[in-house]
C-alpha positions in Angstrom: -19.8 22.8 -22.0 -23.4 22.5 -21.4 -25.8 25.0 -20.2 -25.9 25.6 -16.5 -22.5 23.5 -16.1 -20.2 25.3 -13.8 -16.6 25.8 -14.8 -14.2 24.7 -12.0 -11.2 27.1 -11.1 -7.7 25.4 -10.8 -8.2 25.3 -6.9 -11.6 23.6 -7.3 -10.2 21.3 -9.8 -7.4 20.1 -7.5 -9.9 19.8 -4.6 -12.2 17.7 -6.6 -9.3 15.3 -7.4 -8.4 15.4 -3.4 -11.9 14.5 -2.7 -12.0 11.9 -5.1 -9.0 10.2 -3.7 -10.1 10.6 -0.2 -13.4 8.8 -1.1 -11.7 5.9 -2.7 -9.3 5.7 0.2 -12.2 5.6 2.8 -14.2 3.0 0.8 -11.2 0.7 0.9 -10.4 1.3 4.5 -14.0 0.9 5.7 -14.5 -2.2 3.4 -11.5 -3.9 5.2 -11.0 -2.1 8.6 -13.6 -4.3 10.6 -12.7 -7.7 9.2 -9.0 -7.3 9.2 -9.3 -5.9 12.7 -11.1 -9.1 13.8 -8.1 -11.0 12.4 -6.0 -8.9 14.4 -4.0 -7.3 11.5 -4.1 -4.1 9.5 -3.8 -3.2 5.8 -0.1 -2.2 6.1 0.7 -5.4 8.1 -0.9 -7.4 5.3 1.2 -5.5 2.7 4.3 -6.4 4.9 3.4 -10.0 5.0 2.6 -10.3 1.0 5.8 -8.5 0.2 7.9 -10.9 2.4 6.1 -13.9 0.6 7.0 -12.5 -2.8 10.6 -11.3 -1.4 11.7 -13.4 1.6 15.0 -12.6 3.3 15.1 -9.0 2.4 16.2 -6.2 4.6 14.2 -3.3 6.2 15.2 -0.7 3.7 14.2 -3.1 0.7 11.1 -3.7 2.4 10.2 0.0 3.1 11.0 0.8 -0.6 8.7 -2.1 -2.0 5.8 -0.9 0.2 6.3 2.8 -0.3 6.7 3.6 3.4 9.8 5.3 5.2 12.2 3.1 7.2 11.0 4.3 10.6 7.4 3.5 10.0 8.3 0.2 8.4 10.4 -0.6 11.3 7.6 -0.1 13.8 5.2 -2.2 11.7 7.9 -5.0 11.6 8.4 -4.8 15.3 4.7 -5.3 15.9 4.7 -8.4 13.5 7.8 -9.7 15.2 6.2 -9.4 18.8 3.0 -11.3 17.5 5.1 -13.9 16.0 4.2 -13.4 12.2 7.7 -12.2 11.2 11.2 -13.3 12.3 14.5 -11.5 12.0 17.3 -13.3 10.7 21.2 -12.8 10.3 22.0 -12.7 6.6 24.0 -15.7 5.6 26.1 -13.7 3.1 26.7 -10.7 5.4 26.4 -11.4 9.1 26.0 -7.7 10.1 22.7 -7.7 8.0 19.4 -8.6 9.2 16.8 -10.1 6.9 13.1 -10.7 7.4 11.0 -13.7 6.7 7.3 -14.6 7.6 6.5 -17.5 10.0 4.2 -20.2 9.5 1.6 -18.1 11.5 2.3 -15.1 9.5 1.6 -17.1 6.1 -1.7 -18.2 7.7 -2.8 -14.8 8.6 -1.6 -13.3 5.2 -3.7 -16.1 3.5 -6.8 -15.4 5.5 -6.4 -11.7 5.0 -5.9 -12.2 1.3 -9.3 -14.3 1.1 -11.1 -11.4 2.6 -9.3 -8.8 0.3 -10.2 -11.0 -2.7 -13.8 -11.3 -1.5 -14.4 -7.6 -1.3 -12.3 -6.5 -4.3 -13.7 -8.9 -6.8 -16.3 -6.3 -8.0 -13.4 -4.2 -9.1 -13.0 -6.7 -12.1 -16.2 -5.4 -13.7 -14.1 -2.3 -14.6 -13.2 -2.7 -18.2 -9.7 -3.6 -18.8 -8.9 -0.6 -20.9 -10.4 1.7 -18.3 -8.4 -0.2 -15.6 -5.2 0.4 -17.8 -5.9 4.2 -18.3 -6.7 4.6 -14.7 -3.2 3.2 -13.9 -1.6 5.3 -16.5 -3.3 8.4 -14.9 -2.1 7.2 -11.5 1.5 7.0 -12.7 1.1 10.5 -14.2 0.0 11.9 -11.0 3.1 10.1 -9.4 5.6 11.6 -12.0 4.1 15.0 -11.7 4.2 15.2 -8.0 7.7 13.6 -7.9 9.0 16.3 -10.5 7.2 19.1 -8.5 9.1 17.7 -5.2 12.3 17.6 -7.0 11.9 21.2 -8.3 11.1 22.4 -4.6 14.1 20.6 -3.1 16.3 22.5 -5.6 15.2 25.8 -4.7 
């Protein structure tokens, strides 16, 4: 430790991490909010449209799992996309009781325009060295694993 450097107590260390996550989140949000708002979409709606491109004809629960949201939140996002004519619900051909989701032509076009905005704004992130990016992703996974484990422990008490 260098002279004059303050040693953070555990609570300060946790807050330091939380503030860092918050800054990254706000930077991403502010980068996209105005432009995606002008297109009439949100980051979450974009994630739904992108996920449905990669996984057409999936159900709501599977979609919710893929975008890390709860079913009720995902259902609300999908409802808005259906009303806007960007996503359609279809009866499953294999199970007539099931409903699957698929983007419309308009949804594909909006996704592509939004993707161009994202790509343009996020391209500077490619300046992060590959090894640093992999390390960051590893650390993110460690955080998820630790918090998931803590959540399991709390549920068993």
